[in-house]
N, C-alpha and C positions, 0 to 999 in steps of 0.2 A: 445884649444885656450880659453883665458880668456873671450873674448867677446861672445863666444858661451854659456858660463855659464850665462852671463848677459842676453842673449836672452832667456834662459831657465827660468830665474826669471821673466822677463818682460812679456812673453807670457801669463801665467796664470793671470797676473794683468789685461791684456786686456780682457781675457775670463770672468773674475769675474764681469764685469760691466753690463752683460746682464740683470740680475734680476732687478737692480735698474732702468735701463732705461725702461724696459718693464712695470714695475709697475707704472712708471710715465706717461705712455701714457693713455690719457683719452678717445680718440675716437676710435683708431685702434683696431680691433678685432685680435684674434690670427692668423686668416687666412690672414688678410691684412698685419700684421707684417711679417708673413712668406713670403708673396709675395715680399715685398720691401727688406727685409733682405736677402733672398736667391738670389733675382735678382741682387742686388748690389754685393753680393759675387761672383756670376758667372761672372759678368762684370770685377770685380777686378782680379780674377784668370786668365781670358782670357788675360787681359793686361799683367799680370806677365809672362804668357807663351810666348806671343808675344815678350816681352822685352828680355826674357831669350834666346829664340831659334830663333827668327826672321824668316828667310826663312824656317827653319826646323820645325816650329811649327806644321804644318799639319801632318808631319811624326810622331812627338811625340804623337799627339792626336790619330792618327790611330794605333800606336804601342800598346796603352793601350787595345784596342779591347774590347771584352766582359767583361774582368776582370774589366776594368775601369768603364764600364757602370754599372756592378753589384755593385761595391764599391760605385759608385755615388748614386745608388738607395737606398742602405742601409744608406749611410750618410744623404741623404735627409730625410729618416724616422727618424733618430736620431735628426736632426735639427728641424723638425716639432714638434716632441714630446717634445723637450726642451721648445719651446715657449708655447705650449698648457699646459704643466705641470705648468709652471710659472704663467699661467693665472688662474689655478684651485686650487693652494695650495700656501703655503708660499715659499719664496725663499730658506729658510734653508732646508725645507723638500725636495724640488725639487733637489737642488744641492747635498745634502747628498746622496739621492738615486742614482743620476746619477754618483756620485763619485765611485760607485761600478762597473762601466763599465769595468775597467781592470780585476776585479775578474771574471766576466762572460766571458770576452775574453779568459781567461785562460781555462775555462771550454769548450768553443767552440773550442779552439785550440786543446784540448785533443781529442775531439770527431771527428773533421773533418781533423785535420792535424797529429794526432797521436803524438803530442808533449808530452814530459815527464812531468808528473804531480806527485809531491810527496805529502806526507801527509799534509804538511803545506798548500799547495794550496787548497786541498780538505777541510781543516779546515777553510780556509779563505772564501771559497764559502759558507759553512754552516753558518759562522758568518755574511756574507752579507745578507743571507736570514733572519737571526734572527734580524739584525739591521733594515731591512725594515719592518719586522713584528711588531717590537716595535713601530715604527712611525705610521704605519697604525692602529694598535690596539687601540691607544688612540685618533684617529681622525676619528670618525664614521660619520661625516657629509659627505653628498654625494659629495660635491665639493672637499674636501680634499682627499677622497678615490679615486675619479676619477683622481685627480692630481698625486697621488702616482702611480696609475695603469699606467697612460700614461708615467710617468718618468721611471717606470720599463720596459715598452715596449721600451722606448728610449735606455736603456742600452743594451737590447738585440740587437737592430739595430746597436748600436755602437760597441758592441763586435763582431758581424758578420762582420762589416766594417773593424775592425782591422785584423781579420783573413783573409779577402779577400786581404787586403794590403800585408799580409805576403805571400800569394799565388803569388802575382805579384811583389815580392820584387826585381826582376831583371829588372823591368821596372820603368820608371818615372811615378808614379801614380798621379801626379798633375792634369791631366785631370779628374780624379775621383772627385776631389773637384769641378771642373767646372760643371761636370754633376750633382753633388749633388745640387749645387745652382740652376741649370736650372730646375731640376725636382721639387725641393722644391718650387721654384717660380711658377711653373705650378700648383702644387697642391694647393698652397695658392690662386692663382688667380681663379682657377676653383671653389674652395670651397667658396670663397668670392662671386662669382656670383650665385652659387647654393643657398647659405643662404640668398641671396637678399641684402646684404650690399654693394655690388659693390666694386670698388677699390679706391673710393675717400676718402681721409683723409686729414686733414690740412697739408700744406706744411711743417710746423715745425716737424710734426710727420713722414712725409716721410723722412726728413733729418735725424731724429734720427734713424729710421729703417735702412736707408742706411749706417749710421755710424756703426751700429751693424754689417752689412754685411762686410764692408770694414775693419774697425778697430778691432772690437771684434772678428769676425770670421777669416777674411782674413789675416790681419796683424799678429794677434796672432798665427795663424796656420803656416804662413810663418816663423816667428821667431822660433817657436818650431821645425819646420822641419830643419832649419839651425842649431839649437842647437844639434839636433840628430846626426849631422855629426861627432861630437867629444865627446859629453857628454854621458857617459854610460847609458844604459837603466834603471838601478836601480835608478840612480840619477834623470833621467828624470821623473820617476814616482813620486819621492819625490817632485820635483819642481811643478809637475802638481797639487799636493794637495793644492797649493796656491789658486786655484779657489774656492773649497768648503769652505775654511777657510775665504776668503775675501768677497765672495758674500753676506753672511748674515750680515757681518759688515757694508757694504755700505748701505744696506736696513735699518739696525738699525739706522745708523747715519742720514739718509735722512727721513725715514718714522716712525721710532720708532717701527718697527716690531720686537718683542722680541720672539725668539724661545721658545717653551715649553720645560719642563724638559724631556718629552718623546722624543721630537725631538733631543735634545742634547744627550740623552742616546743612542738612535738609531744611531745617527751620530758617537758617540764614538765607538760603536760596529763595524760600517762600517770602521772606520779608523783602528781599530784593525785588521780587515780582510785584509785591504790593507798592513798594516805592516807585517803581516804574509806572504803575497804574495811577498813583496819586499825582505824579508829575504830568501825566497825560491829561488828567482831569483839570489840573491847574492851568495848563496851556489852553484847554478848551474853554474854560471860564474866562 
């Protein structure tokens, strides 16, 4: 359906606004952002489940079982890492590194699910490591290195999340997103209290963080899931590249944050890795 292709285009547009919003927050720490962002995501997904299934909602949540809980735990790790990485390095570096998530998902699928992996996929995995190394090698400041490290951990979490979704492909795994938001909010809340900053931030920043949970994560993910009903996987992967392309542009227009040549070169290598993986998927299909 044509509107499913529109959903596939619009979803990454929503995803790409995270960097510019997080960079604009002056008071909220990464843990406070995660608390309000993930909490609003959990509430939004709970309402979606209730609206969609009504009286059957509890049965859908129970059907996910341990698979949905594990997927939610992994998703929460990816979401928390996303925000922390954006706080410690530039948006371009963070999103370029996290764009390698599909490549690492292929590696994990090979290891844990025994999925067929041809030479192009192995080559894409190697290129992804090279691309990340190029960006890290030129950014020796502690903050940037920590940011890249956290972003790299995030793609491992997201790759494992993707594999877990494949294991539960015969179930509606929407509850996993609810669990992810719930766990992420809990981690953000606990860390905010442990670090002594508490949960208080200006109301305007609470609203911005909640917008990220509902619109950037929630609505974007729902639209992408709807698009997946009829848009082929290879094309979905291509559409999802809109996020790492657009995110640095929003930050450049708003804050004038210009990516370094090493960042652009590393990003180009990562995109080459994704291109190889997409071609491998197309030949497999």
